[in-house]
C-alpha positions in Angstrom: 0.0 0.0 0.0 1.3 3.4 -0.9 1.6 6.1 1.7 3.5 8.7 -0.4 3.2 12.5 -0.2 2.7 12.9 -3.9 0.0 11.9 -6.4 0.0 8.2 -7.5 -2.2 5.3 -8.3 -4.0 2.8 -6.0 -1.8 -0.1 -5.5 -4.7 -2.1 -4.3 -6.0 -1.7 -7.8 -2.6 -2.8 -9.2 -3.1 -6.1 -7.4 -6.7 -6.3 -8.3 -5.6 -6.1 -12.0 -4.1 -9.5 -11.5 -7.1 -11.1 -9.9 -8.2 -12.7 -13.2 -4.8 -14.2 -13.7 -5.9 -17.8 -13.2 -6.8 -18.3 -16.9 -3.4 -17.1 -18.0 -1.5 -19.5 -15.8 -3.6 -22.6 -15.8 -2.4 -25.8 -17.4 -4.8 -27.2 -20.1 -4.0 -30.7 -21.5 -4.2 -31.2 -25.2 -7.2 -33.2 -26.5 -6.5 -36.5 -28.3 -3.2 -37.3 -26.6 -3.1 -40.8 -25.3 -0.7 -43.3 -23.7 1.2 -43.6 -20.5 3.7 -40.8 -21.2 0.9 -38.3 -21.4 -0.6 -39.6 -18.1 2.7 -39.2 -16.4 3.2 -35.7 -17.8 -0.3 -34.7 -16.7 0.2 -36.0 -13.2 3.5 -34.2 -12.9 2.0 -31.0 -14.2 -1.0 -31.3 -11.8 1.4 -31.7 -8.9 3.1 -28.4 -10.0 -0.3 -26.6 -10.1 -1.5 -24.8 -7.0 -5.0 -23.5 -6.5 -4.4 -20.3 -4.6 -7.4 -19.2 -2.5 -7.6 -15.6 -1.3 -8.9 -12.1 -2.0 -8.1 -10.4 -5.3 -6.1 -7.8 -3.3 -3.3 -10.3 -2.6 -3.1 -11.9 -6.0 -1.1 -10.6 -9.0 -0.2 -11.7 -12.5 3.4 -10.6 -11.9 3.9 -13.0 -9.0 2.2 -15.9 -10.9 4.4 -15.2 -14.0 7.6 -15.0 -12.0 7.1 -18.2 -10.0 6.2 -20.0 -13.2 9.4 -18.8 -14.7 11.5 -19.6 -11.7 10.0 -22.9 -10.5 7.7 -24.1 -13.2 4.8 -23.9 -10.7 1.5 -22.8 -12.2 -0.6 -20.6 -9.9 -4.4 -20.9 -10.4 -5.9 -18.0 -8.5 -9.2 -18.4 -6.8 -10.2 -14.8 -6.0 -13.1 -14.5 -3.5 -14.2 -12.1 -0.8 -12.8 -12.3 2.7 -16.0 -13.9 4.0 -15.9 -16.5 1.2 -12.3 -17.4 2.2 -13.6 -18.2 5.7 -16.5 -20.2 4.3 -14.3 -22.3 2.0 -11.8 -23.1 4.6 -14.5 -24.3 7.0 -16.8 -26.0 4.5 -14.6 -26.8 1.4 -11.1 -27.4 2.6 -10.3 -29.6 -0.5 -11.2 -26.8 -2.9 -7.7 -25.2 -2.7 -4.0 -26.1 -2.3 -2.8 -22.9 -0.5 -4.7 -20.1 1.1 -3.7 -16.5 1.8 -5.8 -15.4 4.8 -5.6 -13.0 7.8 -4.2 -13.9 11.2 -7.3 -12.6 13.0 -9.4 -15.2 11.3 -7.4 -18.2 12.7 -9.5 -18.5 15.8 -12.3 -19.5 13.4 -10.2 -21.9 11.3 -7.8 -23.7 13.6 -10.5 -25.5 15.7 -12.0 -27.1 12.6 -8.7 -29.0 11.9 -9.0 -28.1 8.2 -5.6 -26.5 8.1 -2.3 -28.2 8.8 0.5 -26.9 11.0 3.3 -25.9 8.6 6.7 -27.4 9.4 9.1 -24.6 10.3 12.0 -26.9 9.4 10.8 -26.9 5.8 10.7 -23.1 5.7 14.2 -22.0 4.7 13.9 -18.4 5.9 11.8 -19.1 9.0 14.5 -17.9 11.4 14.7 -14.6 9.4 11.0 -13.9 9.6 10.6 -10.4 11.2 10.3 -10.5 15.0 7.0 -8.6 14.6 5.5 -12.1 14.0 7.7 -14.3 16.1 8.2 -12.2 19.2 6.0 -9.1 18.9 9.1 -6.9 18.9 11.0 -4.5 16.7 14.7 -4.2 17.7 13.9 -5.7 21.1 11.1 -3.2 21.8 7.6 -4.7 22.4 4.8 -3.4 20.2 1.1 -3.2 20.9 -0.6 -6.6 21.3 -4.3 -5.8 21.7 -6.5 -7.8 19.4 -5.2 -10.9 17.5 -1.5 -10.0 17.4 0.2 -12.5 15.0 2.6 -13.9 17.6 -0.3 -15.0 19.8 -1.6 -17.4 17.1 1.6 -18.2 15.2 2.4 -21.6 16.8 0.3 -24.8 16.9 0.7 -27.8 19.1 1.2 -30.2 16.2 0.9 -30.8 12.5 -2.8 -31.7 12.8 -3.5 -29.6 15.9 -6.8 -27.8 16.6 -5.3 -25.6 19.3 -2.7 -22.9 19.5 0.6 -23.4 21.4 1.4 -21.1 24.3 5.1 -21.2 23.4 7.1 -21.6 20.2 6.9 -25.0 18.4 7.9 -26.4 15.1 4.3 -26.1 13.8 3.2 -22.8 12.2 -0.3 -21.6 11.6 0.4 -19.0 8.9 3.6 -18.0 7.1 3.4 -14.2 6.7 2.7 -12.7 3.2 1.7 -9.1 3.8 1.0 -6.8 6.7 0.6 -3.1 7.4 -0.4 -0.4 9.9 -3.7 1.5 9.3 -4.8 5.0 10.4 -7.1 7.8 9.4 -7.1 9.6 6.1 -7.5 13.4 6.1 -7.8 16.3 3.6 -5.3 18.8 5.0 -6.2 21.4 2.4 -9.8 21.5 3.7 -9.0 20.9 7.4 -6.3 23.6 7.5 -4.9 22.6 10.9 -2.8 19.8 12.4 -4.6 16.5 13.1 -2.8 14.4 15.8 -5.4 12.2 17.5 -8.0 9.5 16.6 -10.4 11.6 18.8 -10.8 14.0 15.9 -13.0 11.6 14.0 -15.9 12.5 16.4 -15.0 16.1 16.7 -18.2 18.2 16.1 -16.0 20.5 14.0 -16.3 17.8 11.3 -20.0 17.2 11.6 -21.3 15.8 8.4 -17.8 15.5 6.9 -16.5 12.4 8.7 -16.9 8.7 7.8 -16.1 5.4 9.4 -15.5 2.0 7.9 -18.6 -0.2 7.8 -16.9 -3.6 8.3 -17.9 -4.5 11.9 -14.8 -6.2 13.2 -12.6 -3.4 11.9 -14.9 -0.4 12.3 -15.6 -1.1 16.0 -11.8 -1.1 16.6 -11.5 2.3 14.9 -14.3 3.5 17.1 -12.5 2.2 20.2 -9.3 4.0 19.2 -11.4 7.2 19.0 -13.2 6.6 22.3 -9.9 5.8 24.1 -8.2 8.8 22.6 -11.0 11.1 23.8 -10.4 9.9 27.4 -13.9 8.5 27.7 -12.8 4.9 28.4 -9.6 2.8 28.4 -10.2 -0.7 27.0 -8.2 -3.6 28.5 -8.3 -5.1 25.0 -9.9 -3.2 22.1 -9.8 -6.5 20.1 -11.8 -8.5 22.6 -14.5 -6.4 24.2 -17.0 -7.5 26.8 -20.7 -7.0 26.0 -20.8 -3.9 28.2 -17.9 -2.5 26.3 -19.5 -3.3 23.0 -22.7 -1.6 24.2 -20.9 1.5 25.3 -18.9 1.7 22.0 -22.0 1.3 19.8 -24.0 3.8 21.9 -21.3 6.3 21.3 -21.4 5.7 17.6 -25.2 5.9 17.5 -25.1 9.2 19.4 -22.6 10.6 16.9 -24.6 9.3 13.9 -27.9 10.8 15.1 -26.1 14.1 15.7 -25.1 14.1 12.0 -21.4 13.4 12.5 -21.1 10.9 9.6 -21.5 11.8 6.0 -21.5 8.1 5.2 -20.5 4.7 6.4 -18.3 3.2 3.7 -17.6 -0.4 3.0 -16.2 -0.2 -0.6 -12.7 0.9 -1.5 -13.9 3.1 -4.3 -16.6 4.7 -2.1 -13.9 5.8 0.3 -11.9 7.3 -2.5 -14.9 9.2 -3.9 -15.9 10.6 -0.5 -12.5 12.1 0.1 -11.7 13.2 -3.5 -15.1 15.0 -3.7 -14.5 16.7 -0.4 -17.7 15.3 1.1 -15.5 13.9 3.9 -12.4 15.5 5.2 -11.5 12.8 7.8 -12.3 9.1 7.8 -11.3 5.5 8.3 -9.1 4.8 5.3 -6.7 2.4 3.7 -3.4 3.7 2.4 -4.0 2.7 -1.2 -7.2 4.7 -1.2 -5.2 7.7 0.0 -2.9 7.1 -2.9 -5.8 7.0 -5.3 -7.0 10.4 -4.1 -3.6 11.8 -4.6 -3.6 10.3 -8.1 -6.4 12.8 -8.8 -4.1 15.6 -7.9 -5.9 16.1 -4.5 -4.0 16.6 -1.3 -4.7 13.6 1.0 -2.6 12.2 3.9 -2.5 8.8 5.6 -2.1 10.6 9.0 0.2 9.3 11.7 -1.6 9.8 15.1 -0.2 9.9 18.6 -2.2 6.9 19.8 -0.7 4.7 17.2 -2.0 2.4 14.4 -4.5 -0.4 14.0 -2.5 -3.2 12.2 -3.4 -6.3 10.1 -1.5 -9.2 8.8 -2.0 -12.1 6.3 -0.2 -15.3 5.7 -0.1 -18.7 3.8 -1.8 -21.8 5.2 -2.2 -25.3 3.7 -5.2 -27.6 3.9 -4.7 -30.5 6.3 -5.3 -33.1 3.5 -2.5 -31.8 1.3 0.2 -34.5 0.8 2.7 -35.9 -1.6 4.1 -34.0 -4.6 1.4 -31.3 -4.2 2.5 -30.6 -0.6 6.1 -30.5 -1.8 5.1 -27.9 -4.5 3.3 -25.8 -1.9 6.4 -25.7 0.4 8.5 -24.9 -2.7 6.3 -21.9 -3.5 6.2 -20.6 0.0 10.0 -20.8 0.2 10.2 -18.9 -3.1 7.8 -16.3 -1.9 10.1 -15.5 1.1 13.3 -15.6 -0.9 13.3 -11.9 -2.0 11.6 -11.2 -5.3 8.1 -11.3 -4.1 9.0 -9.4 -0.9 10.5 -6.6 -2.9 7.4 -6.6 -5.1 5.1 -6.2 -2.1 7.4 -3.6 -0.4 7.2 -1.5 -3.6 3.4 -1.3 -3.1 3.7 -0.1 0.5 3.0 -3.4 2.1 5.6 -5.0 4.4 7.0 -8.5 3.6 7.6 -11.3 6.1 11.4 -11.6 5.5 12.9 -8.1 5.1 16.5 -9.2 4.7 15.8 -11.1 1.4 13.5 -8.3 0.1 16.2 -5.8 0.7 18.6 -7.6 -1.7 16.0 -7.4 -4.5 15.4 -3.6 -4.1 17.5 -0.7 -5.2 19.1 1.2 -2.3 17.0 4.3 -2.9 13.8 2.2 -2.9 14.7 0.6 0.4 15.6 4.0 1.9 12.2 5.4 0.9 9.9 2.5 1.7 11.6 1.0 4.8 13.8 3.8 6.3 11.5 6.7 5.9 14.1 8.8 4.0 13.3 11.3 1.3 13.2 9.7 -2.1 16.6 10.2 -4.0 14.8 9.3 -7.2 11.2 9.2 -8.4 9.5 6.1 -6.8 7.8 3.7 -9.2 5.3 0.9 -8.7 6.2 -2.6 -9.8 4.3 -1.8 -13.1 6.5 1.3 -13.7 4.1 4.1 -12.8 5.6 7.0 -10.9 3.9 7.1 -7.5 6.2 9.5 -5.6 8.5 12.2 -6.8 12.0 12.8 -5.8 12.1 14.3 -2.3 8.9 12.7 -1.2 8.7 11.1 2.3 6.5 8.2 3.2 3.6 9.0 5.5 4.5 7.8 9.0 8.1 7.4 8.2 10.2 4.2 8.6 9.2 0.6 9.2 10.4 0.9 12.8 8.3 4.0 13.3 5.1 2.7 11.8 5.1 -0.9 13.0 6.7 0.2 16.3 3.6 2.4 16.9 1.0 -0.3 16.5 -1.6 -0.1 19.2 -3.9 -3.0 18.3 -4.5 -5.7 15.6 -7.6 -6.7 13.7 -9.4 -9.4 15.7 -12.3 -11.7 16.0 -13.8 -11.1 19.5 -15.2 -13.8 21.7 -18.4 -11.9 21.5 -18.2 -11.6 17.8 -21.9 -12.5 17.0 -23.1 -10.1 19.6 -20.9 -7.4 18.4 -22.1 -7.8 14.8 -25.8 -7.6 16.0 -25.0 -4.4 17.9 -23.0 -2.9 14.9 -26.1 -3.5 12.7 -28.1 -1.5 15.2 -25.7 1.4 14.6 -25.9 1.1 10.9 -29.7 1.1 11.1 -29.9 4.0 13.6 
């Protein structure tokens, strides 16, 4: 995701452009070919074909083409919504060979036994995975752990375990693909003063010009960041509220909505872009590529660092429990390739963060690494993986360096114990 200070394009749309890649990389056997050699070839090819389940956001033609070139593995993308990823893992675990899903959803998946514990000994770069995942640290400093922090759900008790391990084991729930730290988007040209706190989202000054994300499990955590920043209440864990805390949070949102605070409740990426670019909203929950899309229209928009910190998210690879033989070998081969550098650099150039930073660095130009990861002014124009200029020379990434951004995480996306109750209450807010 791009957090640049200059106009650019939505990198979420860059990835979405690859969501229809499956047809271009699928193996199709020739009709009329008979005999044992063909059967052997078909079986070999089938073993080197991986059905990759995930959202279109995390799928790209470039990655599929590169892994085909490097390993001969064909990636068949299965692009679905986040909710559909959950449904397929739970009800159709044989419909995919590898899945890219979010860490916060593991509490739904692991108890089913439909995903295997991945063997850390088979992951060549496992010891080099960033300590954000393995220890919840950056340079030995602890970072925020409210919600479903990845290190809380990283380890399983065994290869076929349905429970998480309380300490590191050989068996891994998800091998990280992408992660980032989210905050509010603002229109500084319309606000005309500094914005430093999440509390500003409910500031009456922005009545009718604010918006919040209408995805319950994420929107309520944004609301909790706002409430805590205002001094109204301090949550023991914003990612796992009690019913009383949920009630209080929703009541606060309903009061604000009925007072006319919100111009809209957005749930679609393009809707968030349109609200900000039109000036209908000047402050809102936002994703960094949406900020970039607004900038791409020549409009000043900032992914604003806030003193209370960021709400973070993370995704990773998992394998179905039934995967075995050559297909399992191919899946491990692909995961190892993904962590070896090229894919990590590809992701970093989009503003995401990759699981193994050391290998990604070797695949990036020094000026790119300095801009994306060290928070330094761009020594040259910054380009996307597709070659578009997305930041001009001298630009600085919003929020600064990797250490500054990820080191300021306050909470992580989560599934609460009271998830069903929370969703019912959130719907009351939407209907109010």
